[in-house]
Every structure is written in structure tokens, then in C-alpha cells.
Legacy VTK file of the C-alpha trace (Angstrom):
# vtk DataFile Version 3.0
C-alpha trace
ASCII
DATASET POLYDATA
POINTS 103 float
106.535 -32.900 -13.624
105.130 -36.103 -12.943
103.105 -34.238 -9.503
101.922 -31.067 -11.309
100.148 -33.842 -13.981
98.595 -35.780 -10.436
97.489 -32.143 -9.341
95.683 -30.801 -12.268
92.480 -31.690 -11.694
92.584 -30.122 -8.087
94.743 -27.257 -9.159
92.161 -26.334 -11.763
88.606 -26.424 -9.549
90.548 -24.394 -6.730
91.221 -21.428 -9.462
87.738 -22.029 -10.663
86.586 -21.679 -7.289
88.322 -18.327 -6.423
87.328 -16.742 -9.718
83.749 -17.953 -8.852
84.005 -16.435 -5.359
85.808 -13.024 -6.780
82.864 -12.862 -9.228
79.972 -13.528 -7.019
81.182 -10.662 -5.077
81.437 -8.216 -7.601
78.065 -9.587 -8.896
76.321 -9.323 -5.156
77.508 -5.390 -4.996
75.922 -4.504 -8.810
72.702 -6.229 -7.977
70.275 -3.778 -7.793
71.108 -2.699 -11.264
70.408 -6.196 -12.316
67.280 -6.693 -11.144
65.570 -2.729 -10.948
65.782 -1.670 -14.763
64.046 1.932 -13.455
67.403 2.157 -10.725
69.689 1.336 -13.664
68.375 4.019 -15.934
68.912 6.711 -12.812
72.065 5.838 -12.363
73.448 5.786 -16.350
71.094 9.538 -16.460
73.188 10.447 -13.000
76.536 9.239 -13.871
76.134 10.799 -17.097
75.018 14.029 -15.953
77.543 13.909 -13.118
80.942 13.247 -15.545
79.795 16.032 -17.933
79.806 18.640 -14.528
82.590 17.471 -13.049
84.621 17.006 -16.437
85.614 13.834 -16.280
85.855 11.176 -18.966
83.374 8.315 -18.925
86.150 5.522 -19.379
87.590 6.419 -15.998
84.402 6.250 -13.798
83.403 2.968 -12.226
80.794 1.579 -9.740
82.210 0.738 -6.504
78.518 0.537 -4.947
74.400 1.418 -4.969
71.915 1.049 -2.906
68.799 2.717 -3.389
69.769 6.481 -2.002
73.400 6.958 -3.933
76.028 5.313 -5.555
79.512 4.963 -4.833
81.554 5.919 -7.647
85.727 5.693 -8.375
87.249 8.096 -10.985
90.619 7.239 -12.387
91.852 10.866 -14.083
94.732 9.780 -16.612
98.120 11.832 -15.548
101.100 10.728 -16.731
102.816 8.276 -14.436
100.653 6.732 -11.519
96.350 7.601 -11.779
95.003 8.361 -9.245
92.011 7.016 -7.800
89.448 9.199 -6.197
85.916 7.704 -4.109
83.107 10.053 -4.896
78.842 9.209 -3.743
76.439 10.501 -5.910
72.625 11.350 -4.360
69.762 9.875 -6.724
67.378 12.609 -4.376
69.799 15.743 -5.135
72.862 14.736 -7.423
75.421 16.282 -4.819
78.798 14.793 -5.073
80.580 14.347 -1.890
83.832 12.488 -1.112
83.878 9.066 0.348
84.621 8.855 3.839
85.799 4.677 4.283
88.046 4.949 1.233
LINES 1 104
103 0 1 2 3 4 5 6 7 8 9 10 11 12 13 14 15 16 17 18 19 20 21 22 23 24 25 26 27 28 29 30 31 32 33 34 35 36 37 38 39 40 41 42 43 44 45 46 47 48 49 50 51 52 53 54 55 56 57 58 59 60 61 62 63 64 65 66 67 68 69 70 71 72 73 74 75 76 77 78 79 80 81 82 83 84 85 86 87 88 89 90 91 92 93 94 95 96 97 98 99 100 101 102
């Protein structure tokens, strides 16, 4: 126990650094949503329209990545047992839904 007490601060700071790094990586992929209000509005409209068209629950949709031309969505369909996760690209220009090749 004495050994753990002497290492508690380095353990704490390493934990803080790991959590900060994980959050920074996630923030970096979603940065366009935070910096561009027009993109944020178009994204919201496109995701809601796609979920309604496909019959998805919005709680099962998460954004994997975003850029100026498309959104990468991860959809978790709620079923009994293991919930399968599917990856889709939705294009801003056409609203077309296609599966991800690299998922």
C-alpha cells in the first residue's frame, strides 16, 4: 500500500493524459461541426432526413467522421443480443446513402 501511495500522482497524471488524448482525437474528427454553424445545421437536417427515410432510431446514429462532402455515420440497430453496427456514408450534395468500404 505504501508503494501505491508514493506513485499516486504519476498514475493520476498519466490517466489524465490518456483521457485528454482520447478526447482530443474525437474532437479533431468532429472539428468542422464545432467551427461551422452552416455545416452543423445541414448535418442535423441530413441525419434526421436519412433516419426518417431508413426507419432508424436517432439514438442509434452516431457520427464517425465529417468533411465538406460527406458524413460517415455508424448505425447500431437495436435487436436482442449483440447489436450490430453498420457504417454508412451520406453525401451532402445528393443525400445518397452508401456503405463504408473501410469499416
